[in-house]
N, C-alpha and C positions, 0 to 999 in steps of 0.2 A: 504494500500500500504506500502511495506517495506521501511524503511529509505533509502534514496538515490536512490530509483527507479524512473525511468523516466515516467511521465504520458503519457497516450496514446493521440495522436492528436485528437482534437475535430472533430466530424462528420461534414462534409461540410465546414471545415475551409479553407479559401483562404489565400494565402500569395503572395507577389509580388516577382517574380523571373525575373532576367535579362536574355535576350536572348543573348547567346554568339556566336551562329552561325546559319545561315540559308543555308542549302545545297539543291540544286535542284537535285532531284532524277530522275524525268522524266518530260515530258512537263506538267503534271498535278499533280505532287506530290513533296512535299518538306519535309525535315527533320528539325525540330526545336530543337536546343540544348539549355538547360536552366542551368544556374549556380545556385547551391544551397549553400547559405552561411552556414558557420559552425554551427551557432546557430539553423538552421532549418533542418539539415541533419537527425536528429533522427525522425522528423515529416515526412520526405519524404523517410524513409526506405520503401522498397517495396518488394513484392514477384513477381518473374518473371511471366508475364501475366497480371499484373494489369494495370490500366489506370489512366490518369489525366483528370480532367474536367477543362476547361479553360473558363474564363468569360470576356466578353467585354461589357462595358457600351455604349449604343448607344447615338446618339446626342439628342434623345428625352427623355433620362433619363431611358429608359428600359435597359434590359440586354439580351445578347445572351450567352448561355452556350453550349459547345460541349465537348465530351469526345474523347481523343486520347490515344491509347495504348502506353506504354513505350516499346521501342525496345532495350534499353540498357541492357547489362547483369547486374545482381545484383552484387554489390561489394562483395568481399570475406570476410569471417569471420564476416558477419552480420553488416558491417560498413554502416553508412548512405552514400548516394551517393553525390559526389561532383558535378556531372552533370547528367542531365536526357535528353534523346532524344526521341522525338515522331515523328511519320510520319503523315503527313496531306495530304490527297488526295482531290483535287478540286472537289466539288460537284456542279452540275449546279444549280445556284440560291442559293447556300449555303452562308449564311451571314458570318460565321466565316472562312470557308475554303477560300472564296474569299479574305477576309481580310488578312489571313495568306499568301496567294500567292502574293498579290499585294502590301501590305503595311508593314508587319512585317519585321524588319531589325535587324541586330546585334546591341545590345545596348538598344533596346526597353525593357520595363518592362511589364510583363503580370501577370494578376491575375490567380493563379493556385491552384486548390484544392489539398489537400493531397491525396496520392494514394488510390484507391478503386478497388473493383472487385474481383471475386472469380474464374475466368478462370485461375487457377494457378497450379503450381507444386512446391513443396518444394524440392529443389535440395539436401539438406542434407540427405534426407531419400529416395532417388529415384534411387536406382540401378535397372538395368533391361533394357528392350526394350520399347521405346516409339515411337509414330508416330503422325503425324499431316497431315491433309488435309485442305489446305487453298486456298482461291481465292482472287486475287487482294490485297487490303490493309490488308486482313486477315493475311498476313505474319508478320505484326508488332509485336503483342504480342508473336507469336510463335518464332520469332527471339530471343527475350529475353529469352524465356523458353529454347530453344535448346542450345543457347550459354552458358547460366548459368549452365545448367545440364551437358553438355559435359566438361566444365572447372572444375566443382566441383566433378564430379564422374567419375573416369577413367574406371569404370566397366559398365557405361551406354552407350546405343546406341540409335540413333534417326534416324527415317526415315521421310523425308519431301516430301509430294506430293503437288505440288503447281500448280495452274491454273491461267494463265494470258491471256489477249487478244492478245498481241504481245510482242516481246522481248523489244521493246522500251518503253512499258508501265509497265514493271516489276520493282517494287520497291525493293530496297535493293539488287540489283543483285550482286554487289561486295561483300557485307557483307556475303551473303549466299555462294558465291564462296569461300570466305576466310575460312568459316567453313569446307567446303569440303577439302580444302588444309591442314588445321590444323588437322583434324580428319578423314583421308581417310578411315580408317577401322571401324569407329564408326558412321559416318554420311553418310546417303544415301539420295541422291537428285533425285527426278523425276519431270520433268517439262513438263507441257502440255500447249500449246498455242491454244486458241479457234479460233483465226482468222488469224493464220499465220502458214505456214508449217515450220518444222524444218529440218535441214540437217540430223540430227540423232535423235534417241529417238522415243517417241510415236507420233502417228498421231495426227493432230490437231482435235479440236472439244471439246465439253463441257464434263466435268466430271460429268455425271449424275449417278443415282443409278445403272443402268444396267452395265455401263462401269466400275464403281468402284468395283462392285461385282465380275467381272472377273479379274480386274487388281490387287487388293490387295493381294489375295492369291499367285499370281505369284511373288510378290515383297518381301514378308516377311511372317514369321509364324504368322498369324493373332491371333491365340489363345494364343500366348506367349506375346503379347503386353500388358504391364501393364496399359497403359493409352493412349487414343486417344484424340487429340485436334483438333476440327473442328472449323474453323473460316473463316468468309467471308459473302457473300450475303446469304439471307435466303434459296434460292433454292438449292444452293450448299451444305449448312450445312444439310438441311433436306434430300437431296438425299444421302449424305454420311452417315448420321445416319441410314437411312433405309437399305443401303447396309451393314453396319456393323451388324445391328440387324439380317439381313438375313443370315449373316455368323456366327450367334450365339454368338456375342460379348455381354457380359453382360452390361446392361445400366449403371451400376456403373463405368464402365471403359471409358465411353464416356463423354467428356466435350465439351461444345459448347459455342460459342460467336457469335452473329449475328451482322454484321456491317451495314446491310441495309435491311429494310423490306418495301416492297410496302404496300399500304393500305390493311389491312387484315380484315376479318370479326371480329366483336367484340361480346362479350358475350351479350345475350339477356337481356333486362331489365326485372326484375321480377315484376309482378303485386303486390306482397305482400310486396315490399320494403317500409320501413317506410317513411313518409313524413317529419318527423323531427327526427334527430338523433344527438347524441353528441359523440365526439371523445376525448379520453384521450390519450395523447402522452407523452412518456418519451424520452428525448433527452439530452445527456451529463449530466445525473444525475438530471435534473429538469423536472417536469411533469406539465401539464396543461390540462384543459378540456374546449372544445369549441363546439358551435353548428355548424352542417354541413349545409351549405346553399344548396338549391335545385339544384341538378345536378352536384355539384362540387365533385372533388375527395378528398380523405382524405388528400393527400399531400397539395392540395390547401387550405384546412381548416387550416392545421398546419402552412403553410406559411403566412397566414393572421395574425397569432399571434406569430409565431417564424420564423423570416426571415432567421435564420441560419439552417433551416431544409435541409438535404442533398438531392440534385437532380441534374440532368444534362439534359438528353434528353427528359424527360416527355413522352416518347413513348413506354415504356415497354421493352426497348432494353438494356440499360446500367447497370441496377441494382443498381445504386447509392442510390436510395430511399428505398432499402430493409429494412423491419421492421418485427418484430415478432408480430403476432396477439395474444395478451394475452387473450382477451375475446371478445365475439361477433362474428358476421359473416359478411363477405364482398363478393362482386362480383368484380372480376378483369376483366376489358375490354379485355385485352390481356396480354400475358406473353411470352417474348422471352429472358428473362434474368435468371430466376430461374430454377434450375434443379428439377426433380421430388422429389429428396430427401429433398430439401429445402421446397417445398410447402407441402409435407407430414409432415415435422417437424413443420409447422405452420408459415412459412415466407410468406410475401406478398410484392407486389410492391405498395407503397403508391400512386404513380402517376397514377395507374390504378384501385385503389380500391374505391368502393362505399359501404356505409353501408347497410346491410340487417337486422340489429337489431337496437333497440333504442340506445343502448350503445355499443361502440366499443373502445377497448384499444390497442394501438400500443406501442411497445418498440423498438426505434431505436438503443438502446445501446447493444442489444444482439449480 
């Protein structure tokens, strides 16, 4: 590292951040704004589209982690953020979202991991036409992407197609309207309500593959869009991807982030999987080797020996536990976080990976 260079934040590092504001967006959604002290702003520098993992220690001594996307625009000129805002939608039975809605107040201090995630767009090099298809709270990272891009690049355009149940359940309604007011010639907004008729605009109903396949070419020149950002429930994202592929959009131009997945089929257990394996893991420049206990994931093995291993959802959705497979072979139960290019390059989700060889080596630092 060159003299005077700033070291990268450690993987999975948590810091205590104070809540400066709690804003109610809808009956079931709030925005939490966090103050970032000067000495931590470099650690919390983020790329639009990234998320934060938050941690709560339970009364029994366990912990609950959840990830929430940053909706704030990135500071100009690459500065570290003074504040970060995330949107939290209440999930039925959700431990952290219930806590956020009923207990968190301005002045509270939360444990917050440094930003992570690859559902991103680099505004500095992003001239051209971009588009997003989002559902519900999927607007959160796209709000950061669109606002950052339009502010940074006067030659960029952005089309947002959003689906919500009703107008009253729509998160960040005013913030999106403000984008339309500030960039009337460069920001295009299309809203679809699935359970409520609108006075103007599109008919109500779900945005499924068939509907999107007919709608998108009527809205914008599909083949000229440099990047598509799909975010929200699994069904909407899957349908949007299939519609785009049917319109001959190259997979490299499609970026996805799943916010909710119902229980999905998992990969079949192979009969030839070894009964005893060892995993070597490199994390923040230090490596160790440990035996994998029967049935546990590689992340669980690493966590038994390195409590600072990065993770959040443990469901194959957020991608926080992404690691490079240096050697060996693994089976992933499911993957809703890594794109094809990443898996082809050798990356895996440690929280979903089980060894298929006697020796497996992971590198979390890649």
